[in-house]
C-alpha positions as a Markdown table, in Angstrom:
| # | Residue | x | y | z |
|---|---|---|---|---|
| 1 | Met | -130.3 | -53.4 | 165.2 |
| 2 | Glu | -128.7 | -50.0 | 166.1 |
| 3 | Tyr | -130.4 | -47.0 | 167.5 |
| 4 | Leu | -128.6 | -43.8 | 166.3 |
| 5 | Gly | -125.3 | -45.6 | 166.8 |
| 6 | Phe | -126.3 | -47.2 | 170.1 |
| 7 | Thr | -126.2 | -51.0 | 170.4 |
| 8 | Asn | -129.6 | -51.1 | 172.1 |
| 9 | Ala | -132.5 | -49.0 | 173.3 |
| 10 | Ser | -131.4 | -49.0 | 176.9 |
| 11 | His | -128.1 | -47.5 | 176.1 |
| 12 | Met | -129.9 | -44.7 | 174.2 |
| 13 | Leu | -132.2 | -44.0 | 177.2 |
| 14 | Leu | -129.2 | -43.8 | 179.6 |
| 15 | Trp | -127.6 | -41.4 | 177.2 |
| 16 | Ser | -130.7 | -39.2 | 177.0 |
| 17 | Ala | -131.0 | -39.2 | 180.8 |
| 18 | Glu | -127.4 | -37.9 | 181.2 |
| 19 | Ile | -128.0 | -35.2 | 178.6 |
| 20 | Glu | -131.1 | -34.1 | 180.4 |
| 21 | Arg | -129.3 | -33.9 | 183.7 |
| 22 | Gln | -126.2 | -32.1 | 182.4 |
| 23 | Tyr | -128.0 | -29.5 | 180.2 |
| 24 | Asn | -131.4 | -29.1 | 181.8 |
| 25 | Ile | -133.3 | -30.1 | 178.6 |
| 26 | Phe | -136.0 | -32.6 | 177.9 |
| 27 | Leu | -135.7 | -35.3 | 175.2 |
| 28 | Ile | -138.2 | -37.6 | 173.7 |
| 29 | Cys | -136.5 | -40.9 | 172.6 |
| 30 | Ser | -137.9 | -43.4 | 170.1 |
| 31 | Leu | -136.2 | -46.3 | 168.4 |
| 32 | Asn | -135.3 | -44.3 | 165.4 |
| 33 | Ser | -135.0 | -40.7 | 166.5 |
| 34 | Val | -134.4 | -38.3 | 169.4 |
| 35 | Val | -136.6 | -35.2 | 169.5 |
| 36 | Leu | -135.1 | -32.1 | 171.3 |
| 37 | Leu | -137.9 | -30.1 | 172.9 |
| 38 | Thr | -135.8 | -27.1 | 173.9 |
| 39 | Glu | -134.5 | -24.5 | 171.5 |
| 40 | Val | -130.7 | -24.6 | 171.2 |
| 41 | Ser | -130.5 | -21.0 | 172.4 |
| 42 | Glu | -132.2 | -22.0 | 175.6 |
| 43 | Ile | -129.9 | -24.8 | 176.5 |
| 44 | Arg | -128.1 | -24.0 | 179.8 |
| 45 | Lys | -125.3 | -26.1 | 181.2 |
| 46 | Val | -125.9 | -27.2 | 184.8 |
| 47 | Ile | -123.6 | -25.1 | 187.0 |
| 48 | Lys | -121.8 | -27.3 | 189.6 |
| 49 | Ile | -121.4 | -25.4 | 192.9 |
| 50 | Ile | -119.4 | -26.1 | 196.2 |
| 51 | Leu | -120.4 | -24.3 | 199.4 |
| 52 | Ala | -117.6 | -23.5 | 201.8 |
| 53 | Asp | -118.5 | -22.1 | 205.2 |
| 54 | Asp | -117.8 | -23.3 | 208.7 |
| 55 | His | -121.4 | -22.6 | 209.9 |
| 56 | Asp | -123.9 | -25.3 | 209.1 |
| 57 | Leu | -126.8 | -22.8 | 209.3 |
| 58 | Val | -125.2 | -20.5 | 206.7 |
| 59 | Arg | -124.6 | -23.4 | 204.3 |
| 60 | Thr | -128.2 | -24.6 | 204.7 |
| 61 | Gly | -129.6 | -21.1 | 204.0 |
| 62 | Ile | -127.5 | -20.7 | 200.8 |
| 63 | Arg | -128.3 | -24.2 | 199.7 |
| 64 | Arg | -132.1 | -23.6 | 200.0 |
| 65 | Ile | -131.7 | -20.4 | 197.8 |
| 66 | Leu | -129.6 | -22.1 | 195.1 |
| 67 | Glu | -131.7 | -25.3 | 195.0 |
| 68 | Asp | -134.6 | -23.4 | 193.6 |
| 69 | Val | -132.6 | -22.4 | 190.5 |
| 70 | Asn | -132.9 | -24.9 | 187.7 |
| 71 | Asp | -129.4 | -24.7 | 186.3 |
| 72 | Phe | -127.7 | -24.9 | 189.8 |
| 73 | Thr | -126.6 | -28.1 | 191.5 |
| 74 | Ile | -124.7 | -28.3 | 194.8 |
| 75 | Val | -122.1 | -31.0 | 194.4 |
| 76 | Ala | -120.4 | -30.7 | 197.8 |
| 77 | Glu | -120.0 | -28.7 | 201.1 |
| 78 | Ala | -116.9 | -27.8 | 203.0 |
| 79 | Lys | -116.4 | -26.6 | 206.6 |
| 80 | Asn | -112.9 | -25.2 | 206.1 |
| 81 | Gly | -110.4 | -24.1 | 203.5 |
| 82 | Glu | -108.5 | -27.4 | 203.3 |
| 83 | Asp | -111.7 | -29.4 | 202.6 |
| 84 | Ala | -112.8 | -26.8 | 200.0 |
| 85 | Val | -109.5 | -27.3 | 198.1 |
| 86 | Gln | -109.7 | -31.1 | 198.2 |
| 87 | Leu | -113.4 | -31.1 | 197.1 |
| 88 | Cys | -112.5 | -28.9 | 194.2 |
| 89 | Arg | -109.9 | -31.5 | 193.1 |
| 90 | Lys | -112.4 | -34.3 | 193.4 |
| 91 | Asn | -115.5 | -32.6 | 191.9 |
| 92 | Ala | -114.1 | -30.0 | 189.5 |
| 93 | Pro | -116.9 | -27.4 | 190.3 |
| 94 | Asp | -117.8 | -24.4 | 188.2 |
| 95 | Val | -118.3 | -22.1 | 191.2 |
| 96 | Val | -117.2 | -22.1 | 194.8 |
| 97 | Leu | -119.0 | -19.9 | 197.3 |
| 98 | Met | -116.2 | -19.3 | 199.8 |
| 99 | Asp | -116.5 | -17.8 | 203.3 |
| 100 | Val | -113.4 | -15.7 | 203.9 |
| 101 | Asn | -113.1 | -16.3 | 207.6 |
| 102 | Met | -112.9 | -20.1 | 208.3 |
| 103 | Pro | -110.7 | -22.4 | 210.4 |
| 104 | Gly | -107.7 | -24.0 | 208.8 |
| 105 | Ile | -106.1 | -22.2 | 205.9 |
| 106 | Gly | -109.1 | -19.9 | 205.6 |
| 107 | Gly | -111.0 | -18.7 | 202.6 |
| 108 | Leu | -108.3 | -16.3 | 201.4 |
| 109 | Glu | -105.6 | -18.9 | 201.1 |
| 110 | Ala | -108.0 | -21.5 | 199.8 |
| 111 | Thr | -109.1 | -19.1 | 197.1 |
| 112 | Arg | -105.5 | -18.6 | 196.1 |
| 113 | Lys | -104.9 | -22.4 | 195.9 |
| 114 | Ile | -108.0 | -23.1 | 193.9 |
| 115 | Ala | -107.2 | -20.2 | 191.4 |
| 116 | Arg | -103.8 | -21.7 | 190.8 |
| 117 | Met | -105.2 | -25.3 | 190.6 |
| 118 | Ser | -108.0 | -24.7 | 188.1 |
| 119 | Glu | -108.7 | -21.8 | 185.7 |
| 120 | Asn | -112.2 | -23.3 | 185.1 |
| 121 | Thr | -113.4 | -22.9 | 188.7 |
| 122 | Arg | -114.6 | -19.5 | 189.7 |
| 123 | Val | -114.5 | -18.5 | 193.4 |
| 124 | Ile | -117.0 | -16.0 | 194.9 |
| 125 | Cys | -115.9 | -15.0 | 198.4 |
| 126 | Leu | -118.4 | -14.1 | 201.1 |
| 127 | Ser | -117.8 | -12.1 | 204.2 |
| 128 | Met | -119.6 | -10.2 | 206.9 |
| 129 | His | -117.3 | -7.3 | 206.3 |
| 130 | Lys | -117.2 | -5.1 | 203.2 |
| 131 | Glu | -114.5 | -2.7 | 204.3 |
| 132 | Asn | -111.1 | -2.8 | 202.6 |
| 133 | Pro | -108.6 | -4.4 | 202.5 |
| 134 | Ile | -110.5 | -7.7 | 202.6 |
| 135 | Pro | -112.5 | -7.3 | 199.3 |
| 136 | Leu | -109.3 | -6.2 | 197.5 |
| 137 | Gln | -107.2 | -9.0 | 198.9 |
| 138 | Val | -109.6 | -11.7 | 197.9 |
| 139 | Met | -109.8 | -10.4 | 194.3 |
| 140 | Glu | -106.1 | -10.2 | 194.1 |
| 141 | Ala | -105.9 | -13.8 | 195.4 |
| 142 | Gly | -107.9 | -14.9 | 192.3 |
| 143 | Ala | -111.5 | -14.6 | 193.3 |
| 144 | Phe | -114.0 | -13.8 | 190.6 |
| 145 | Gly | -116.5 | -12.1 | 192.9 |
| 146 | Phe | -117.1 | -10.8 | 196.4 |
| 147 | Leu | -120.4 | -10.5 | 198.3 |
| 148 | Thr | -121.4 | -9.6 | 201.8 |
| 149 | Lys | -123.3 | -12.3 | 203.7 |
| 150 | Asp | -126.4 | -10.0 | 203.8 |
| 151 | Ala | -126.6 | -9.9 | 200.0 |
| 152 | Glu | -130.1 | -10.5 | 198.6 |
| 153 | Pro | -130.7 | -14.0 | 197.2 |
| 154 | Lys | -131.2 | -12.6 | 193.7 |
| 155 | Glu | -127.8 | -10.9 | 193.9 |
| 156 | Val | -126.1 | -14.2 | 194.8 |
| 157 | Ile | -127.8 | -15.9 | 191.8 |
| 158 | Leu | -126.8 | -13.0 | 189.5 |
| 159 | Ala | -123.2 | -13.1 | 190.8 |
| 160 | Ile | -123.0 | -16.8 | 189.9 |
| 161 | His | -124.3 | -16.3 | 186.4 |
| 162 | Lys | -122.0 | -13.3 | 185.9 |
| 163 | Val | -118.8 | -15.2 | 186.9 |
| 164 | Met | -119.8 | -18.1 | 184.8 |
| 165 | Ala | -119.9 | -15.7 | 181.8 |
| 166 | Gly | -116.3 | -14.8 | 182.6 |
| 167 | Gln | -117.1 | -11.5 | 184.3 |
| 168 | Lys | -115.9 | -10.2 | 187.7 |
| 169 | Tyr | -118.7 | -9.4 | 190.2 |
| 170 | Leu | -118.7 | -7.0 | 193.1 |
| 171 | Glu | -121.5 | -5.3 | 194.9 |
| 172 | Gly | -121.7 | -1.6 | 193.9 |
| 173 | Glu | -120.6 | -0.1 | 197.1 |
| 174 | Ile | -117.6 | -2.5 | 197.4 |
| 175 | Ala | -116.6 | -1.9 | 193.8 |
| 176 | Asn | -116.6 | 1.9 | 194.5 |
| 177 | Ser | -114.5 | 1.4 | 197.6 |
| 178 | Ile | -111.9 | -0.7 | 195.8 |
| 179 | Ala | -111.7 | 1.8 | 192.9 |
| 180 | Ile | -111.2 | 4.7 | 195.4 |
| 181 | Ser | -108.5 | 2.8 | 197.3 |
| 182 | Lys | -106.6 | 2.2 | 194.1 |
| 183 | Leu | -106.8 | 5.8 | 193.1 |
| 184 | Thr | -105.9 | 7.2 | 196.5 |
| 185 | Pro | -102.2 | 6.6 | 197.3 |
| 186 | His | -102.5 | 7.3 | 201.0 |
| 187 | Thr | -105.2 | 5.4 | 202.7 |
| 188 | Glu | -106.7 | 5.9 | 206.1 |
| 189 | Asn | -106.9 | 2.2 | 206.7 |
| 190 | Pro | -103.5 | 0.9 | 207.8 |
| 191 | Phe | -104.5 | -2.7 | 207.0 |
| 192 | Asp | -104.4 | -1.8 | 203.3 |
| 193 | Glu | -100.6 | -1.9 | 203.7 |
| 194 | Leu | -100.5 | -5.6 | 204.6 |
| 195 | Ser | -99.9 | -8.4 | 202.2 |
| 196 | Ser | -102.5 | -11.1 | 201.9 |
| 197 | Arg | -100.5 | -13.5 | 204.1 |
| 198 | Glu | -100.0 | -10.8 | 206.7 |
| 199 | Leu | -103.7 | -9.9 | 206.7 |
| 200 | Asp | -104.6 | -13.6 | 207.0 |
| 201 | Ile | -102.3 | -14.0 | 210.1 |
| 202 | Ala | -103.6 | -10.7 | 211.6 |
| 203 | Leu | -107.2 | -11.9 | 211.4 |
| 204 | Arg | -106.2 | -15.2 | 213.1 |
| 205 | Leu | -104.3 | -13.4 | 215.9 |
| 206 | Thr | -107.4 | -11.3 | 216.6 |
| 207 | Lys | -109.4 | -14.5 | 217.1 |
| 208 | Gly | -106.9 | -15.6 | 219.8 |
| 209 | Gln | -105.1 | -18.3 | 217.8 |
| 210 | Arg | -101.6 | -19.2 | 219.0 |
| 211 | Val | -98.6 | -18.8 | 216.8 |
| 212 | Thr | -98.0 | -22.6 | 216.8 |
| 213 | Asp | -101.6 | -23.3 | 215.7 |
| 214 | Ile | -101.4 | -20.7 | 212.9 |
| 215 | Ala | -98.1 | -22.3 | 211.8 |
| 216 | Ser | -99.6 | -25.8 | 211.7 |
| 217 | Glu | -102.7 | -24.7 | 209.8 |
| 218 | Leu | -100.7 | -22.7 | 207.2 |
| 219 | Asn | -98.1 | -25.4 | 206.9 |
| 220 | Ile | -95.2 | -23.0 | 207.8 |
| 221 | Ser | -92.9 | -22.7 | 210.8 |
| 222 | Ala | -93.7 | -20.8 | 213.9 |
| 223 | Lys | -90.6 | -18.7 | 213.2 |
| 224 | Thr | -92.0 | -17.7 | 209.9 |
| 225 | Val | -95.4 | -16.7 | 211.5 |
| 226 | Asn | -93.5 | -14.5 | 214.0 |
| 227 | Thr | -91.6 | -12.9 | 211.2 |
| 228 | Tyr | -94.9 | -12.0 | 209.6 |
| 229 | Arg | -96.3 | -10.9 | 212.9 |
| 230 | Tyr | -93.5 | -8.5 | 213.8 |
| 231 | Arg | -93.4 | -7.1 | 210.3 |
| 232 | Met | -97.1 | -6.5 | 210.5 |
| 233 | Phe | -96.8 | -4.8 | 213.9 |
| 234 | Glu | -94.3 | -2.4 | 212.4 |
| 235 | Lys | -96.5 | -1.6 | 209.5 |
| 236 | Leu | -99.6 | -1.0 | 211.8 |
| 237 | Gly | -97.7 | 0.8 | 214.6 |
| 238 | Val | -98.8 | -1.7 | 217.3 |
| 239 | Thr | -96.7 | -3.7 | 219.8 |
| 240 | Ser | -99.0 | -6.6 | 220.8 |
| 241 | Asp | -101.9 | -8.8 | 219.8 |
| 242 | Val | -104.2 | -6.8 | 222.0 |
| 243 | Glu | -103.4 | -3.6 | 220.3 |
| 244 | Leu | -103.8 | -5.4 | 216.9 |
| 245 | Thr | -107.3 | -6.5 | 217.9 |
| 246 | His | -108.3 | -3.0 | 219.0 |
| 247 | Leu | -107.0 | -1.6 | 215.7 |
| 248 | Ala | -108.9 | -4.2 | 213.8 |
| 249 | Leu | -112.1 | -3.4 | 215.7 |
| 250 | Arg | -111.7 | 0.3 | 215.0 |
| 251 | His | -111.4 | -0.3 | 211.3 |
| 252 | Lys | -114.3 | -2.8 | 211.3 |
| 253 | Leu | -112.2 | -5.7 | 210.1 |
| 254 | Ile | -113.7 | -7.9 | 212.9 |
| 255 | Asp | -117.0 | -7.9 | 214.8 |
| 256 | Ser | -116.8 | -7.4 | 218.5 |
| 257 | Asn | -119.8 | -9.7 | 219.0 |
| 258 | Leu | -117.7 | -12.6 | 217.6 |
| 259 | Leu | -114.8 | -12.1 | 220.0 |
């Protein structure tokens, strides 16, 4: 006997369980029929999410917020950019919540790699800092959204649903800041003149990382790092890492409490 094309009832039950898990619907199965108890218009695909942040406490907080949403499931967590990229290859998530400032290749470079790797994975970057050029840089790197870490839970949930619908998402104030920076040819923030790679290296230098360590994490030579470093110094009008750090503090790119 066949049950809707299945060789036995147990196969049909396994199929129905998988459908319920993937699409957040409830099925009643009998030997001869399957009754769908959810209107088709209400079917919502389960959104697979990866959390990437080097702080366990932050990931725990975000996980608790998202676990209360029926159509969200956390498939993996990463503590650095390299792990985030590898986990994306393994799990093919729909959304990655990516901390910008992490050890290793960092959130900016990881976002760029994931955007090149899969057009079906949307990255939403998170940062403590909303000042340009960080929001603009991550969006140019391929992120679908940008949120500050003090965003309300409902805004995080909204952002995930928006990017899943193919839309970009930025907090209102950040969106205005980016729009103004694009309309204004001359900016008061000298960091706006840096490329995404130069900005990434600048942020690492302000944290006291050595050139050799940066080279190893970014998989480039120390000579290349120094080339970026001196080019950056020239653009910013500084002559040392100490001056660079002071300038970053002045423009609120880094938090003095974290130094």
